[in-house]
KOLBALO-33175 format. One record per residue (C-alpha): residue number from 1; residue in three letters; x, y, z. Coordinates in Angstrom, 1 decimal. Example, Ala and Ser with C-alpha at 12.3 -4.5 7.8 and 13.67 -1.06 7.14 Angstrom:
<recs>
<rec n="1" res="ala" x="12.3" y="-4.5" z="7.8"/>
<rec n="2" res="ser" x="13.7" y="-1.1" z="7.1"/>
</recs>
This chain:
<recs>
<rec n="1" res="met" x="11.0" y="4.3" z="3.5"/>
<rec n="2" res="gln" x="11.2" y="8.0" z="4.7"/>
<rec n="3" res="leu" x="11.4" y="8.8" z="0.9"/>
<rec n="4" res="phe" x="7.7" y="8.1" z="0.4"/>
<rec n="5" res="ala" x="7.1" y="10.1" z="3.7"/>
<rec n="6" res="asn" x="3.8" y="11.5" z="1.9"/>
<rec n="7" res="thr" x="0.3" y="9.5" z="1.3"/>
<rec n="8" res="his" x="0.0" y="10.8" z="-2.2"/>
<rec n="9" res="thr" x="3.5" y="9.6" z="-3.1"/>
<rec n="10" res="met" x="2.9" y="6.3" z="-1.2"/>
<rec n="11" res="arg" x="-0.2" y="5.8" z="-2.9"/>
<rec n="12" res="asp" x="1.2" y="6.5" z="-6.6"/>
<rec n="13" res="asn" x="4.0" y="4.0" z="-5.7"/>
<rec n="14" res="ile" x="1.7" y="1.4" z="-4.8"/>
<rec n="15" res="leu" x="-0.8" y="1.8" z="-7.5"/>
<rec n="16" res="asn" x="2.4" y="1.3" z="-9.6"/>
<rec n="17" res="leu" x="3.2" y="-2.0" z="-8.0"/>
<rec n="18" res="met" x="-0.2" y="-3.2" z="-8.1"/>
<rec n="19" res="ile" x="-0.3" y="-2.8" z="-11.8"/>
<rec n="20" res="glu" x="3.0" y="-4.4" z="-12.0"/>
<rec n="21" res="ser" x="1.5" y="-7.4" z="-10.0"/>
<rec n="22" res="gly" x="-1.7" y="-7.8" z="-11.9"/>
<rec n="23" res="leu" x="-3.9" y="-6.0" z="-9.4"/>
<rec n="24" res="glu" x="-5.0" y="-3.4" z="-11.9"/>
<rec n="25" res="asp" x="-9.0" y="-4.3" z="-11.2"/>
<rec n="26" res="asp" x="-10.9" y="-1.2" z="-9.7"/>
<rec n="27" res="cys" x="-11.8" y="-3.0" z="-6.4"/>
<rec n="28" res="tyr" x="-8.0" y="-2.7" z="-5.5"/>
<rec n="29" res="val" x="-7.7" y="0.6" z="-6.0"/>
<rec n="30" res="glu" x="-10.8" y="1.6" z="-4.5"/>
<rec n="31" res="met" x="-9.8" y="-1.0" z="-1.3"/>
<rec n="32" res="leu" x="-6.7" y="1.4" z="-1.3"/>
<rec n="33" res="asp" x="-8.1" y="4.7" z="-1.1"/>
<rec n="34" res="tyr" x="-10.7" y="3.5" z="1.3"/>
<rec n="35" res="thr" x="-8.2" y="2.5" z="3.6"/>
<rec n="36" res="ile" x="-6.5" y="5.7" z="3.1"/>
<rec n="37" res="asp" x="-9.5" y="7.5" z="3.7"/>
<rec n="38" res="leu" x="-10.4" y="5.5" z="6.5"/>
<rec n="39" res="phe" x="-7.3" y="6.1" z="8.9"/>
<rec n="40" res="glu" x="-7.5" y="10.0" z="7.9"/>
<rec n="41" res="ser" x="-11.1" y="9.7" z="8.8"/>
<rec n="42" res="arg" x="-10.1" y="8.2" z="12.3"/>
<rec n="43" res="gly" x="-7.1" y="10.7" z="13.0"/>
<rec n="44" res="leu" x="-4.6" y="8.3" z="11.9"/>
<rec n="45" res="gly" x="-3.4" y="10.4" z="9.0"/>
<rec n="46" res="thr" x="0.3" y="11.7" z="8.8"/>
<rec n="47" res="asp" x="-0.4" y="13.8" z="11.5"/>
<rec n="48" res="tyr" x="-0.9" y="11.0" z="14.1"/>
<rec n="49" res="tyr" x="2.5" y="10.2" z="15.5"/>
<rec n="50" res="gly" x="1.7" y="6.8" z="16.6"/>
<rec n="51" res="tyr" x="3.3" y="4.0" z="15.2"/>
<rec n="52" res="his" x="0.2" y="2.5" z="13.6"/>
<rec n="53" res="asn" x="-0.7" y="5.6" z="11.1"/>
<rec n="54" res="ile" x="-1.1" y="5.9" z="7.6"/>
<rec n="55" res="asn" x="2.5" y="5.7" z="6.7"/>
<rec n="56" res="his" x="3.1" y="2.5" z="8.6"/>
<rec n="57" res="glu" x="0.0" y="0.8" z="7.0"/>
<rec n="58" res="leu" x="1.1" y="2.4" z="3.2"/>
<rec n="59" res="glu" x="4.5" y="1.3" z="4.2"/>
<rec n="60" res="val" x="3.5" y="-2.3" z="4.7"/>
<rec n="61" res="thr" x="1.7" y="-2.6" z="2.1"/>
<rec n="62" res="tyr" x="4.3" y="-1.3" z="-0.4"/>
<rec n="63" res="val" x="7.1" y="-3.7" z="0.9"/>
<rec n="64" res="ser" x="4.3" y="-6.5" z="0.9"/>
<rec n="65" res="leu" x="4.0" y="-5.8" z="-2.9"/>
<rec n="66" res="leu" x="7.5" y="-5.7" z="-3.8"/>
<rec n="67" res="ser" x="8.3" y="-9.1" z="-1.5"/>
<rec n="68" res="ala" x="5.4" y="-10.7" z="-3.9"/>
<rec n="69" res="lys" x="7.7" y="-9.7" z="-7.1"/>
<rec n="70" res="gln" x="10.9" y="-11.4" z="-5.6"/>
<rec n="71" res="lys" x="12.0" y="-14.8" z="-7.5"/>
<rec n="72" res="lys" x="13.2" y="-16.6" z="-4.7"/>
<rec n="73" res="ile" x="9.6" y="-17.9" z="-3.4"/>
<rec n="74" res="gln" x="7.1" y="-18.4" z="-6.3"/>
<rec n="75" res="phe" x="4.0" y="-16.6" z="-5.4"/>
<rec n="76" res="thr" x="0.8" y="-17.3" z="-6.9"/>
<rec n="77" res="glu" x="-1.6" y="-14.7" z="-8.4"/>
<rec n="78" res="asn" x="-4.0" y="-16.0" z="-5.6"/>
<rec n="79" res="asp" x="-1.4" y="-15.2" z="-3.1"/>
<rec n="80" res="ile" x="-0.7" y="-12.0" z="-4.2"/>
<rec n="81" res="lys" x="-4.5" y="-11.0" z="-4.3"/>
</recs>
């Protein structure tokens, strides 16, 4: 995941996966932006070297959305939301 080390790039990639997954409603984008702002305002942004920083949070979100796209286990729309 080091390829996506900056917050802006990760946000864009997450947004792309959200759209592909049918999560393009404003509320989901607002939740993503709120989460990023919350982490950064609490000192847990990219400058924080602890494990649970914004990079970790965005990587987990990204991988979760990728997992929801796989075909072996079918997730319902409700599961994805």
